C-alpha positions as CSV (number, residue, x, y, z in Angstrom):
1,E,-0.3,19.4,-13.4
2,F,2.4,19.3,-10.8
3,A,4.2,16.1,-9.8
4,D,5.6,15.0,-6.4
5,D,9.1,13.5,-5.7
6,W,7.8,10.1,-7.0
7,G,6.6,11.5,-10.3
8,N,2.9,11.3,-9.4
9,P,0.3,14.1,-9.6
10,I,-0.3,16.4,-6.6
11,A,-4.0,16.7,-6.1
12,Y,-5.2,20.3,-5.9
13,I,-8.6,20.7,-4.3
14,H,-10.3,24.1,-4.2
15,R,-12.5,24.9,-1.2
16,R,-15.6,24.8,-3.4
17,D,-14.8,21.1,-4.2
18,Y,-14.1,19.9,-0.7
19,T,-17.1,17.6,-0.7
20,K,-16.1,15.9,-4.0
21,R,-13.9,12.8,-4.6
22,F,-11.3,12.7,-7.4
23,R,-9.7,9.7,-9.0
24,Y,-6.0,9.7,-9.9
25,L,-3.7,7.3,-11.7
26,T,-0.2,7.0,-10.1
27,L,2.9,5.0,-11.0
28,N,3.1,1.7,-9.2
29,P,6.3,2.0,-7.1
30,V,6.8,-1.8,-6.9
31,G,5.9,-3.0,-10.4
32,D,4.5,-2.3,-13.8
33,G,1.4,-0.4,-14.5
34,D,-0.6,2.2,-12.8
35,L,-2.5,2.4,-9.5
36,E,-5.9,4.1,-9.2
37,S,-7.0,5.7,-6.0
38,Q,-9.4,8.4,-4.9
39,V,-8.7,11.5,-2.9
40,Q,-10.9,14.0,-1.2
41,A,-10.3,17.0,1.1
42,V,-9.2,16.2,4.6
43,K,-11.0,17.3,7.8
44,S,-9.6,17.8,11.2
45,E,-10.6,15.0,13.6
46,K,-10.5,17.5,16.5
47,T,-12.8,20.2,15.0
48,G,-14.6,18.5,12.1
49,D,-13.7,21.4,9.8
50,F,-11.8,21.0,6.6
51,F,-8.1,22.0,6.8
52,H,-7.6,25.4,4.9
53,K,-11.4,25.7,4.8
54,R,-11.2,29.1,3.0
55,R,-8.4,28.2,0.6
56,F,-7.3,24.9,-1.0
57,Q,-5.6,21.7,-0.2
58,L,-2.6,20.1,-1.9
59,I,-2.2,16.4,-1.4
60,S,0.6,14.0,-2.6
61,A,0.0,10.3,-2.5
62,G,3.4,9.8,-0.9
63,P,5.9,7.0,-1.5
64,D,3.3,4.2,-1.7
65,A,1.5,6.1,-4.6
66,L,-1.9,5.6,-3.1
67,F,-4.1,8.5,-1.8
68,G,-5.8,8.1,1.5
69,T,-3.0,6.3,3.3
70,D,-0.8,7.3,6.2
71,D,2.1,8.4,4.1
72,D,0.2,11.1,2.2
73,I,1.8,14.5,2.2
74,H,-0.3,17.7,2.7
75,N,0.1,21.5,2.7
76,F,-1.2,21.4,6.3
77,E,-0.3,19.6,9.5
78,V,-2.6,16.6,10.2
79,E,-2.9,16.1,14.0
80,S,-1.7,12.7,15.3
81,E,-4.2,10.3,16.8
């Protein structure tokens, strides 16, 4: 398992698993204990297709340690709204 700059796991999602959700525990950046959040593959709002639809996605929960928030870091560029 690979960790991001905040010591939390980087989610690896293979293309065959793009429709699944995964639960991760991350370190709470502002207190004791762990945070639990879910992550799933990200789709483009413009095309409706998954990013890297023939490969895989890497997703870091970012500084807030929660997946699915605006500070997540990906191995692809998410278009701005």
